[in-house]
N, C-alpha and C positions, 0 to 999 in steps of 0.2 A: 557593284556587288557588295553585300554586307559581310564584314569580317566578324566572326564570332568573338566575343570577349573571352579571354581566358578564365577558366573556372577555378574556384578554390580547390586546393588539394583535398582528396578524401583522406580521412584519418580515423584511427580507432576511437572508441568512446573514451572520454576523459578518465573514467575509472580504470580503464585498461592500460592507460599510457605509462604509469610508473613501472609496471612489470615489463613492458616492451623496452623502455629506455634502459632499465637495469640489465636486461638480458642481451640487448643488441651489442654490448661491449664484452659479453662473455661467450655467447653462442650466436654470433651474427647470422650464420646460415639458417638456423632454426627460425629466428625472428623474421628474416627476409622471406622465407618460404611461407610462413604463416600470414604475413602482411600481404604478400602477393596473392595468396589464395583468397583472402577476404576483400582486398581493395584494388587489386591489379598491380602492375609493375611500376606505377608512379603513385606515390602517396606521401602524406605528411606524418610527422611524429614530433611530439614535444610541443613546447610553446615558449613565448618570450625569448630570452637570450639563449635558450636551449632548443630553439625551433629547427627542425630538420626536414629535408625533402629527400626521399629515396627515389632514385631514377634507375630503372632496370629495363625499360622497354627499348628495343633496338632503334625504333624510329625516333623516340625521344632522345636517345643518346646521340644519334646522328645530328639532331638539332643542337644539342648541348655542345658537342665537339666543334661544330661549325661557328659558334659564337666567338667574338673577339675576346682575347685574354683579359682585356680591360673590364669585362663584365664580371670578373671573379677575382677573389683574393686567395692566395695559398698561404700567406703569412698571417693567418687568422688566429683568434683566441683559443681555438681548439687544437691547433697544430702542436703536437708534443714532439715531433721529429727533430725540431731545431736543436733541442737540448743534446741529442745524440749526434746528429750529422753536422751541426754547426749552424749558426744564424746566417752565414753567408752562402749556405748551400743553395744550389739552383732550385731544389725541390721545395724550398720554403721562401723563395724570392718572388717578387712581382716586378712588373714594369721593365724599365731599362736595365736594371740590375739582372733580372732574369734573362733577358735577351742576350746581354753581353756574356754572362757566365755560361749559358747553355750553348751559345754559338761557339765559344772557345772549346768546350768539351765535345760538341758535336763534330767539329773538324777532326778531332782525334779518333773518331770512330768511322773513318773513311772506309769505303769498300775495299780498297787495296790493303789497308791494315787488317781488316776483318779476315780477308782471304789469307793473309800471311799468318794468321793464328791457327788455321786449320791443322797443319802438321803438328803443332805444339799440343793442341787439344787431344788428338789421337795418341800422341806420344805419352802425354800425362795419363791418359786413360789406360794405356798398356802398362805403365809403371804402377798405377794403382791396382790393376788386376794382378800383376806379379806379386805385389805385397800381400794382397788378400789371399792368393793361392798358397803362399808360404805359410800362412797362419791357419789354413783350413784343417779341421779335424773331421774324422768320419762322423756322419750324421749330425754335424754341428749346424746351428742356426746363426745366421749373420744378420744383424740389423743393417740394411743397406742405406738407411737414412744418414747416420753419421759417416759411413764409408763414402757416400756420395758427397757429403758436405766437405770432407777433407779433400776430395778430388776437385770439386768446384773451387774451393779456396785456392788451391795450387794454380789453377788456370787463371783465376781472377788476379792473383798477385803477380804472376808472370806477365799477364797482359798489361798491368799497370806499371810494374817496376822492372820488368825484364828478369833475366836469370839471376842477377845479383841478390835480389831479396828473397828468392825462393827458400833459402835456409831458415828464414824467419816466419814462415807460414804459420806454424803452430803458435808462436808468440802473438802474431796478429789475430789469429782466430780466437785465442783466449781473451784478448782485449776487446773483441767484439761480442763475445758471448753474454757477458753481464748486461751491457747496454741493450742487446736484443731481448733478453729476458725481461728487462725493466720496461721496455715498451709494451710488452704483453701483460704487464701487471695492472692492477686496478687504478682508476683515476685518482683515488685517494692517495695511493702510494706515490703517484707522479706529481702531486701538488708541489709547485716550486717552493724551495726553502734553502737556506744557507747552512743548515745544521750539519756538523761532522758526524762520522760514525754511523751513517745511514746508508740505505741502498742508493739514494741519489748521490751522496758524496762519493761512494765507491765507483759509480758510473762516471762521475766527473773525473776521478783519478785515472780511470782506464782511458778516457778520452785524452787526457793530458799526456799519458804515456804513448798513446798512438800518435798524437801530434808531434812528440819528440822524434819518433821514428820517421814520420813524413818530412818534418823540417830538415832532418839530417840528410835525407835523400834529395831534397830540393837543393840543398847546399852542395851536395856531391855532384849533382847533374850540372850545376853551374860551373863548378871548378873542373870537372872531368867529363865533359859531354862525350857520349859514346858514338853518337850518330846512328844508333839503333832505330830503324824506321818503325819498329813495332812497339816501342816503349812509349806509353801514353804520358807518363809523368814528364819525360824529357820533352815531349811535344808541347805540353802545357807550359813548361818553364820557358821554352824557346819562343812560344807565341807572344808572351809579354803583355797580354791584355788583362791579366788578373794579378792581384797582389799575392804574396806568399800565403797570407791568411785565407784568401779565396781559393787558391789552389788546394790548400790543405783540406778545406771543407768539401770541395768537389771530390777529392780522392777518397775521403772518409765516406762520402755518399756512394761512390761507385763500388767500393769494397762491400759496404753494408748491404746495399740493394742487390748487387750482383751475386753475392755469396749466399745470403739467406733465402732469397726468393727462388733462385735457380735450383738450389739443392732441395727445397721443398717440392718444387715441380718435378724434379727427377724422382723423388720418392713416390709421388703419386703415379708417375709414368710407369715405373717398374711394377707397382702393385697392379695397375690396370692391364698392362701388357702381358703379365704372367697369368692372369686369371682367365684370359680368353683362350679357349682350346685351339692349339695350332698356331697362334699368333707369334710366339717366340721362335718357332721353327721358320715361319715366313720371314721374320726379321733377320734370322741367321742366314737364310738362303740369299736374301738381298745383300747382306753384308759380305758374304763370301764372293758373290758376283762382282760387287762394286769396289769393295776395299781390298779384296785379295788377302793373302796371308800377311802377317806383320812384317815379314822381310821384304815385301813389295815396295815399290816407290811410294814416297810420301803422298798422301791425298791432297787434293787441291779443290778449288771452287767447283770444277766440273764433277768431281767425285761427290761433293755434297749435294749437288743438284740431282744426282742419280739415286739418292737414298729416299725415294718417293714414299715407300711404306713407313719408314722411320719418321719422315716428316708428318705424315698423316696421323701416326700414333701420337706424336708430340702435339699436333693441333687438337686432336680429340681429347687428350688428357688435360690440357690447360683450358679447353672449353668447359669441361666439367669441374675442374679444380684450379681456377685461376689463383695465382699467388696472392693477389690482392682481392679479397671478397668485396670490400668497400673502399672507395677512394674519395677523400673529402676535398671540397673546395667551397668557399663562401661566396654567396651572391653579393657582388659589390653594387649592383643595381637590381631593380625589379626585372625578372626575366620570365618569359613564357616558354614552357617546355612541354611538349605533348599535349598542348591545349590547356595546360594548367598554369596558374600564376604562382611563381615562387618569389616572395617578397625579398627585398634587399635585407641582408643580414642573416638570411637562412643558410644553415650549413647543408650543402648539397652532398649527399652520399650516393654517388653513381656506382652501379653494381655490375661487374663483369659476371658475377655468379648468376644473377637473374637473367642477364642477356644470353648467357651460354646455355640456359635451360628453358628458353622461351619456346613454347610449343608451336607458335606460328612460324618460327624460323627453322626449327629443328624437329623433324619427325622423330617420334619416340625419344624425346630429349634426354631422358635419364639413362638410355642405353649407350654403352660404350661401343662405338662402331667406327673404326678408322676408315672404313670403306664408304662412309656416308659422303665423303668429299669427292668420290669418283663419279663421273658421268653426269654432273649437274648441268641443267640447262641454264640459260642466261638469268632467268628469274630466280631460280634456286641459288645460283652462285651469288647473286646480288644480295639475297636475304642472308645467306651464310656469312658473307663478308661483313655485312652491317652488324650482325649479331656476335661476331667473333672479335671480342675486344679485351683479351686478357692483358694486353700491354698498353691499353688506352689508344687514343687517336689524337691527331692534330699536334699543335705546337707543344703540348705538355705530355706527350706520350712517353713511355719508358725509353730513355735514351740508349739503354743497352739491350734493347729488344733483339737486335740481330745477333749479337754475341750469345745471348741466352738461348735463342733457338738453335744456333749452330752447336752449342755445347750439348743440348738435350738430344739432338738428332745423332751427332757423332758418338756420344757416350753410349746411348742405348744400342746403337748398331754394333759397336765394338764389344759391349758386354754380351750381347746375344751371340756374337761370333765366337767368343772365347769361353763362355761360362754356361753351365746349366743352372738356371735360376727358377725356383719354385716357391710360391707363397706357402706359409704354414697354415693359412686359413683361407677359406673361400669367401669370407665376409669382407665387405668394403669397410674400412675403419671410419669412424666418425672424424670429421675435420675438427681441428682446434686452432685457435689463433685469430686475433683481431687484425694485427698488422700483417702477418704472414700466415697463410693457410697451409697447414701441414697435417699429415695423418696422425691421429692419436696412436701412440704406441710405436711410432716409426714405421719401418718397412721390413719386418722380419722375414727372412727367406732361407730356404735350404739351398746352399750354393756348393757346386762342385765344378772342377774343370770340365770342359766339354767332353762328354762321353765317358767320364770316369766312373759314374755310378748310376743306379736306377733312379727313375724320376718318381717323386712323391706327389700324388694327386691329393690336394687338401680336401678335408671334409669341412663342414660348417663349423665344427667345434675346434678346428685347428690341428686335429690328429692327422689322419691320412692313410692312404693305401699306396702300395708300391707297384709300379709297372715298369716296363722296359724304358731305357733312356731314350730321350727324344720325344717331341710332341708335335 
């Protein structure tokens, strides 16, 4: 049998390339959709040392994720994350270093530990709701994006450090804000240099301050181990397979990745869930049935499994709005993906955004429909599973994906149970962000305690009409 030779990647005309290259790092969603419409979900962009391959076809992604890690490099010339998360972070490591570092961290995310965090997640959500309700004023608008960020940071810090460090959440969040903003700045601003009094120098100082906090905690864990089975940092210290510098970089990675991405996904989830007529009521009814009132017994793994609608809302939201629109890896050898040749040295940008909107895998792909996951036959389920990749696949998938999904499901269920939440506009905001996909303008909502006031139904211009409470 004759095996077809892989074809060269289709690509835009050379005269159009500079515009695409400039815009893909500013408005990646627009460029991806344009290239997909013209050339399909696998195509090339750029040339020479700036040669790229965009891969968003679900079948091609399945091939890509099945290839050995030795076919790719993550510590490549375009990877700017190392400056923020540290050069020994697992996400910028290759080979044996990556396997050792990831293995040590992976063991800290055991199912037993994940299940142990469930009561804490609900408890912190209740505390955040209580704080929010105390500050509510009549007819006030609340941006739920920063409110969600504060909540997710509390959960992440408690998961990593336990109760002891929760009082320093604001400090840790402040130290991460400037580095996160820096990663979203232009390539010119991120050009490596040693000069003081610059944005890069200030990010370096923030990372040094964070390192001091983590180093002090490592020393404290060694001197005064608590035996807390839910404390990730203590687990990493006791494991002994990484140096203190390696532990520090993994902790910085886990905070940064777990904090920014999950809070952005929560903002999209709230926007989408509140715009579908009746969906907030359905989430509330499920939460009432499964979680019961806040005074009931603490939820556990069986509780999480029963939040089926909340799970489907989460899956549908991150399908349309994955936190990472593009994820880079460099081809260490020539590879064939989707019948196309990707030469060694090409920066491969695989896209959960394109896979999540693939019309062959998803009927009416731009429609937000959590019920699309119900009643699938085997073929449909296989297609959906292959095309749903917001957390990646294989040995380089998001290591905290299970925690992120737990947070999103439990948080939206509790919010629906305790709050009336209505968007101020019926328009879906434009996405923004190259590193983390978040909604432009945040997630402004009209928020009241459950049953406290009338419900505002948004018009397209963001004004609205008032009807009786409940939807």
